[in-house]
N, C-alpha and C positions, 0 to 999 in steps of 0.2 A: 895441890889439886891438878896442876899440869902433869905431874908425873903419874898420878893416879889415872888421869885420862889416857896417857900413853899406855899404861899397864892394861887398863880395861879394853881398849881398842885392839891392842896387840894380842892379848889373850883371846879375844873374840875371833880375830882373823885366823890365828893359828889353830884354834879349836875347830872352827868350821872347816878349814883345810884338812885337818887330821880326821875329822869324823865323816865328812861328806865328800871327800875327794874322789872316792871310788864309786859314788852313786851318780849314775849318768843323768838322772832327773834332777835331784836336789842340787847338784853342783851348778846348774843353770840359775838357781835362785840364791846362790851363796851371798850375793850382795845384800839381799834382804835378811838372810839368816844372821849375818854378821851384826847387823843393826839390832836384831832381836836379842842376841847374846849381850850386846852392850847395854841394852835396856835392862836385862835381868841383873847385870852387875851393878847398874847405877841406881835402880829404884830405891833401895834402902837409904842411900845418901840423900837423894833428892827429897824423899818423903820426910825424913827427919829434919832436914834443913828448912823445908817449908813449915813444918810443925813448930820449929824453934822460932821462926819469924812470926808466925801467928800468935805465939805466946807473948811477943813483945808489945802487942797492941793492947793498950790500956787507956782509961779515960784521961789520965794525966799527960799522956803524950800528944803533942800537936801533930797535924798532918805533915808539916815540913820536917819535923824531927823524925817521924816514922820513915819517911821516904829516904832521908839521909841514913838512917839505921839499916834499911834494907840493902844499902849498897854493898855491904859485906857479903850477903848471899849472892848478889849479882856478880861480884868479882869472883867468888868461888865457882859459880856456874860457868863464867866466861873462861877461866883457866882450865876447867874440866873440858870444855868444848875445844879450846885450842889444843889441848893434849890429844883429843880424838882426831882432830884435823891433821896434826903433824904425823900421828901414827899412820893414818890412812895414806897420806902422801908418801911416807917412807916405804910402806909395804907395797904401794902401787909400783914404785920403782924397783923393788927387790924381787917380788914374786914373778915367776916366768909366764904365768897365764893371766889373761884379762878376764877369764870367767869369774874370778873373785869379785870383779867390779863391773860386771855386765850391766846391771840395772843403773849404776851410777854413770857409766859411759853413755848409755842410751838417754838418760836424763840430761847430761851435759850437751849432747848433740841436739836434743829437742829444743833446748833453750838457746844455744849459741848458733846452731846452723840448721834451723828447721827446714829451709828450702833444699838443703843437701843432706838430709838426715841419713839416707842409706849409704852415701859415700863416706859420711863422717864416721859412722859406726864401723864400716868396713876398714877404714883407715886405722882404727885402733883395735883391730883384731876380732871383730864380731861380724861373721859372714852371713848368718842365717836369719837376718831381720830385714823385712821389706815393709816400709810404711810410706804412703803417699802424703806429702805435706805441701801446702801452698807456698808460693813465694811471698815473702813479707818485706815491706819497705822498712827503712830505719825507724820511722815513726811507729809502725805496727809492732816492730820488735821491742821498742821502748815500752809501749803499752802492754805487751805480753809480759815483760819482766816486771813491770809495776803491778799488774793484776796478780801475777804469780806470788809476789811478796805479800800482797793484801790477803790472798787465800791462805798463805802460810801463817800470817798473823791471826786470822780468824780461827783457823784450825788449832793453832796453839792455845788460844783462849778457850775454845770449846773442849779440847782434850784435857786441859788443866782443870776445868770446871767439873768434867765428868769423871776423869780418872786420877786427878791430883798429880802424882808423880809420873803418871803415864805419858805426860807431855815430853818426856825425854826421848820418846820414839821419834818425834818430828825433828828434834834438835840433833839427835844422833844421825838421822838420815841426812840432814843438811851438812853435817860435818863430813860424812862419807862422800857426798857429791863434791864438796869443795876440795877435799883431799884428792879425789880422782882428778878434778880439774887442775889442781896444782901439778900432779904427776904428768898430766897431758901437756901442760904448758912447758914444763921443764924437760919434756921428751925423755922421761924416766932417767934423768941425770941427778945423782945425789949432790953434785957440786952446785947445781942450779937451784936446789931446793930452797935455800934462804930467799933467793930472788922471787921464786914462785909464791912463797908465803907472804912476802911483802906486797906483791901485786894484789893478792886476794884479801889480805887482812886489813888493808887500809880502809876499805869500805865494808869488809866483812865483820869486823869487831863491833862498830856501831849498830850495824843491821842485826846481828845476832844478839847483841845486848838489848836491843828493843824487844826482840822475841822473848828473851829471858824475863824482862820486866813484866810483859803480858802473862807469861807462864806463871810467874810468882803471884801476880794479881789473882788469876783464876785458882791457883793452888791454895791460897789463903782461904778463899771461900769454901773450897772443897774440904779442907781440913776442919774448918769450923763446923761444917755439916757432919763430918765423921765424928766430931767430939760432942755432937748433940747440942750445939749452941744456937740452933735455929730458933728465932723468935725472942731471944734474949737481947739485953742491951749490948752485950759483947758482940753479937752477930752483926748488929747495925754498925758498930765501930769497924769491924772487919770489912764489911761491905763498903763503907766510906773510904777506907784505906785502899781497898782493891780498885775502886773507881778512880781514885787519885792516880794510882799507878798506870791504869789503862790510859 
């Protein structure tokens, strides 16, 4: 799954560069388009994995047993995510233009240097953005990061309930932002890439793992609805398993 993540992200970046490089308008949004391509590549795998996990829910299985069984899907999702992140970090250091990661750089600066946003984006090659942001104390920055993570978790749950496998959009977006952050931290040096990965993955793996657990929880309910199990005994078992995961 790690190598599949590398393949999906790399193909997406190269396809967007090849198709939209000459388009003066769409190239500005290539950071979003890359995520869209990754979503299209990944949806079949995500959907069938969630469907497989939903099929494991039976009356004979206890709650603890089910949660342990779901770990296989979580591991698969995590390795896919790590593959995405490594690919984004690698291509950030290789590609000559920052337009491919414009949205990711702006997001990085908004989270890490909100008081100096304009200087931050200009430092990393984006000149035509001007946003006035207030100065934040360390406590306010901590609260901003915490609330941002809560929003991501809530949107992950909502997206997985409504779209099922569509939750991969949020997770692919986060992989692209982390990949760009690693590229920024390493100053686009391939030699420093392992250090950048270590810096962000120490806290990133548990954090993203939590998002994947929530995504699986919502996806199980979504698949049960797709399979017309609403109102049956199986549906209530799926709902109980989903609540345990949340």
